[in-house]
N, C-alpha and C positions, 0 to 999 in steps of 0.2 A: 708288379703287384698293383692291386687297387685299394684305394684309402677313401672311400667315401664317408667314413666317420669324419674325415677332416672336413668334407664340404656339407655338413648337416644342416647349416644355416639356411633359411629359406631364401636367402639372397643368389645363391649359387644356380639353383634350376632356372632363375630369372635371366641371369647372366648367359647360362647355355641356350637358353631360348632366344635370346637376343642374338648372339652369336650365329645360331642355325639361320635365322631369318635374314642376316646380312652376308650368309654364306662364307664367314671366316672362322678361323680357328681362334680360340682364345684360352688362356692359361692363368691361374693364380701363381704365385711366383713370389719369392722372396721370404721376409720375415714371418709372415703368416704360416707358411709351410714348415719352415725351420722350427718355429715354435710349437707347431703342432706335434712334431718329432719329439721335441726337447719336453713336452709335456707342461709348456709354460704358461696354462691357463688361457681365459679368452683374451682374443687379439680385437683390438679396436680400429685397426689399419688394415687394409686389404690392398694389394698391388695386383692389377690385371693386365696382362700382356695380349695385345690383340694382333694377330698376323694380318694386319690393315691398320685401319684409322681406329685409335683408341678413342678419340673424340665422337666418331659416329656410334661406335658401341655404347659410350657412356648416355649418348642422348636415345639411343634405343631401349636401354635398359630402363632409363628414367621414364620413357612412355609407357613401359610395361608395369610398371610399380604404381601403387594406390597414391592418390594425391600427386602424383608426377613431381619428384623432388627436383628441386633446381639443380641444373648442371653448371658448375664453374668450370670456364674453359681457360687454358693457360697456352695460347697458340704458339708463342715463343718456343716452349717446350714440346708442342704437340702432345699435350696430356690434358685431362680432364677429370674431375672430381665430383662424386656427388655423396650425401649424407642419407644413410636410411637405417632405422632401427637402432640408433646410437652407434653405427659403424661408418667410418670414413673410407670410401672406395676410391681407388686412384686408377685411371684407365690410361694406358699408353701403347703407343704402336711398337711393334718388336723393331729394334734399330741396331745399327752397328756405329761405331763411334770412331773418330780419328782425333787426335790432340796436337796443338802447338806447344812448342816448350815453355812459353810464358804465361799459359792459362790452363785452367781445369776445367773450362767450359769447352766441350767438344764440338766438333764438326760432326753433324748427325744426318744418318742417311736411313732410309728404310731398309728393314732387314728380315732376316727369318729367326725363328725360336733359338736357333744354334748361335746365330750372331747375338742375340739378346743375352742369352745365358754366357757366352764369352766375355761380354762386357762387365758381367757382375764382380764385384770386388772379392767374394770368398766363395769357394764350394759350397759352404752351408747356405749362402743366401741365392745360389743357382738352382735350387730344387723348385720343380715346377709340377703342379698339378693340371691336368687337362679338364676344361669345362664343358666342351662339347659332348653330346649324347653318345657319339661314336667313341668309345674309351673315356668316358666322364670317370674322374678321379684318378686316372692312370698316372703313376709317378715318372717324370722324365729326369734323369739325374747322370748327366753325361760326365761329371767329374768325380763321381763316389762321394758325392756330399754326405750321404746317410752314413758311409764308413767313417768320414771325419767327424760326424756327430757323435757316433758311438765312441770313436778314439779320442773324443775331446781336442780336436786339432783345428787351427785356423789356417787355411791355406788358400792361395789365390788360384783362380782357375787356369790362367796362363802365366807365362813368365813375370814373376813378382816384380822385376826391376821395371818392366813396362808398365804393369799395373799400376805401381806406386808413382813412377814418374809422370804417368798421364794425369792421374789425380791423386796428389799428395795427401789429401786429407783420409784416403785409405789407410793410410799407415797409422793414423790415430784411430780410426775406427778399427782396425785389427787390434791393437792393444786395449780398445774400450771394450771389444768383444771378449777378449780374453780375461778381462777383469771381470765383467759381468757373469760370464758363463764359467769362469774358473776353467778355461781353455788353455792348452799351450799354442804359440805360433809356432809353425813348422820352421824347422832351422833355416832353410833357403830363404823362406819370406823374412824372418826375423833380421837375417844378415842383409837382405835387400834393403829392409826400413834404414839399417845403419847406413848403407851406402847412398841412399837418396834422401837422408834427414834434412839435408840444406833446402830441398824441394819444398818444405813446409812453409818457407818464407813467403811463396806465393798464394797462400791460403787466408781468406779474410779472418780477421780476429774473432769475429763473431762466430764464425763456423767451428774454429778452435775451443772457443768457450763452451759451446754445447758439447762437444766431446769430454771436456775436462769436467765439465758438470756431471756427465753420465758416469764417468770413473768415479767421481768422489761420492756419487750416490750409490756406487756399487757396495756388497756387503763387504768386501776387504780392498779398500781404494789402494793400499800400498802395493798390490800386484802392478796395478796399471802405472804408478809412478816410478816403482823400479825397472819397468820395461822402457818407460819415456827416457828415464835417465841413462839406461844401458844402450840404448840405440841412438842417443844423442839428440832425439827431439826436445828433451827439456831444456836444454842449454838455449834453443832458439825461442822458448815458448815462455818459460819462468827461469831465467839464469840465476834470479834470487835465491830460489831453492837449491840451485846447483853449487852455489858460493857456500851454503852450509856443510857441504861434504868435506869430508877429511878430518884427521886428527892431528893437530900440532903437538910438538914436544918441545920443551924447553927445560934443561937442566933436569931432565927426569920427571916433568911435571906435564901432565897431559889433559886435555878436555874430551868430553864424549863427542861423537860425531853426531852433529846436530840435525843433519840430513835424515839418518836413520832414526833419531830419535823422534822428528817429526813425523815420520811415517807410522811409527809406532802409536803416536799420539792420536793420528788420523784414523787408524784401525780401532783404537778404543773407543773413540767418539762415535764411530760408526755403529758400535754395539749399542748403544744408548739412545741415539736420535737419527732422524731421518731429516732434519733441518740442514739444507744444503748450506746456509750462510754460517751456520755453525761449524760445519764441516770445514767451509772455507777458512773460518778462523783458527780451526785446529791447524790447517796445512800453513797458515802464514804466521803462526803464533810466535814464531822464533826468528823471522826473517831478519830483525834487526840486530841479531847476533853476530853477524859477518861484518859489518861495518863497525861495530863496538868493540870487537873483541882485542885486549890488550893483556900483557904479560907483565907482573912486576915479581922481583925477587921475594918481596915481602908476603904477597898474598896469593901469587901463581895468576892464573887466568881470571880474568873478569870480563863481564859483558853490561857494563854499568849503562843505564838508559836504554837498553835494547828494546824494551816495550814501548818507549816513546818514539824511538826511531822507527821501529817496527810499522807503528800505527800512521807514521807519516809516508812510510813506504807503500802502506795498502793503498792510500790514494793513487800514488804514482802509477802502481801496478795496475789497478782498476781501470784507470785512465788509458794506459797503454794498451790494454787488452779489450777496450772499448765496452767494458761491463758498467752496469748501472751505478751511477755516482749519486746515490739517492739514499733513503733510509737503509738499505741493504749494505752497502758501502760503510756508511757511519756505524752501523752495528757491527761489521767485522772491526773497524778501526777501535770501537770501544772495547771490544772483547780483547783484541791484541794489546791494547794499552793497559787493560787491567788484568792481563792473564796471570801476573804473579801475585797479585793481593792475597786471594785467598790461600796461597800455597805460604806465604809468610805468616799470614795469620795462623794457619794450622802448625807452625813450627812452635810458636810461643802458647802462653795463656791465653785463652779467647776471652778478652774483655768485652763488656757491653759497648763500650765507645768504638771500640774497633769495628764491631759488627755493625754499629750504626752508621759509621762512615761508608762502610763497604755498602750497605744497602742503599744509602743516600746517593753515592756515586754510581753504582750500578743500575739503580731504579727497577723498572720491569723486568730487567736483563739478569736480575741478580740469580735466577736458577740455572739460565744458560752459561753464566760465568762459572758457578760452581760446576755444572756437568764438564766443562772445558778444563778446569783444574784438576778435577778428579782423573780425567783422560790424561792428563800431563804427567801423572806419576807413572814411571816406567821403571823405576829401580827394580833390581833383580834381588835386593836385599829384602828377603821376605818379612823379618822384622820391622824395617824402616817402611815398606810397602803397607803393612797393616797399621803402624803407628799413624802415618798421614791420613789412611782412611778413616780410622777411628776418630782422629781430631776434625776431618771434614764433617763426620756425623755430627760431632759437638756444635760445629760452626753452623750448620744446616738447623740443629735445635735452637741455638742462640737466635738465627735469623728470624724464625717464626715467633719465637718469646718477645725479642725486641719489636718486630713489627707490630704485633698485636698491642703492644703496650705504649710504643712511641709514635708510630704512625710516620716513619721517615722516607718511606718509598714515595717518589713523586713529591718531595717535601714542598709544602706551601707554608710560609712562615706565618704564625698565629697573629701577628701583628703586622698590618699592610703598611706599605710606604705612605699611602694616602692617610693613615691614621697617625702615622709619626708627624707628617707635615701639619695635619690639623692640631694636635697636641701641643707642638713646639712653634706652631704659626711660621713654619718653615716654606720656602720654595725649593724646588728641586736643588738638592746639593749634596756634598760629598759626605756630610754627617749623616744623612738618611742611610746611605751604603753602610758606612760605621756602625749605626746602631743595628741594622738588619744583620750583617755579619756577626756581631756580638751575640744576637738572640740565637742564629743559628748554630755557631760553636759550642754556646752553653747547652743547647738541646742535643747536640751530638755528643758532647762531654758527659751529659747526664747531669749537670750541674742544676738544669731545671726541667720540669716537664715539658712535652710538646703541648701546652695548653695557653689560652689566651692571658688569664691573669697573671699567671708566673712571668711570661714574655712582655706584659705590659708594664711590671713593676721592674723588671730589668731594663725596659727601655726608659724608664724615668730615671734610674739610676745612672745609666750610660749617658742620658741627655745631660744630667747635672755635671756629669764629668767632663763633658764637653762643652761646659758653661751655657747651657741651654736653658731656658726658662720655659717650664710647662705651664699651659693655660688649661686649668682643670674645672 
């Protein structure tokens, strides 16, 4: 069949013309074609395969376009890329590949379109549309990728053991596509992932994290993490999550399975926010529970200090995965460390002082923290569920009320250290810290308003208690 509608953008006739002038065949292949059939909206990345030199085709296309866009050439990979009309087009010569056991970087040779489609990861990514005028927009689908799209199946074009062993990142890509598209991985392909899971060790952490992020950004991330766990990949990537799996029982007392609870929380938060780092916080919010789990006859199962332990583990985990150790990591740490605070608050009478402390400690992230904690309520008891959410509503209202009145978010003391030093003729000393802490505590407890005069009077009173003489 002919699919001219897919090639309606004005770049395709230009590529067609360039290919004719060079006397080579060219095809658009991969994600652009797949997403056309899935009706997944406009695509900003286009992959073009030339039966010949992709670099020569890119240069020829650029010469035919207005203002001759710059062609970026990647000689190592034999590819070239140009940007046109907010679209990134990558050109590559058709190739066949062979792999060594210890690397996912193949030995590449020139090949035919058939060779190129054979090396693709999945049948749904091997679909190609011809760009030459003779057969323009004709579909080439040697592995029934259209059938797999219709049946929502992820399947490799060739033997899955070879496909995954050659490039183990494809195992994560299979799971990522299954998660993003809500497709099933064909049984033999899924079994092959389990058989080859240890091969993921040769993949760089950076490439793994790209796939993890895409899974987390999916509508229902648990699909991917359940598959990662089922196939054995998760224990090589995030063993901290695997450690949460299972239910222990002592003397008839059990605790919930914190692995499945975590995935529920991640799915819940995916309904309310696109913030990737808040989704990471949801994924890691309970990782401190495995190392802090204890049982006693008196109280049963406990996880004392798991938030503190978890926040420390976030740094270790980010470092191991070569993720950013910057403000994003610190945000996840803070969310994990504070993850139980609003839940504890929602169990009791919501006092102004407790809300002030919550806002003071969370700062600009108090809304994110509330979103995380609401996602963390996974009880199947409808009355309990409703009670928590009603209390969270009260907490949110209190946050607005307290913040408007007391201004404790990003708290700056109304009396500065310099003013304390000047008033008592002090040099830098521990007394200044004691006075500042006393003022902060009094404001957070609601003993004084967050105003200069009230804080100044308390400063004088505290100074007197410390034996300091004010110079007024």
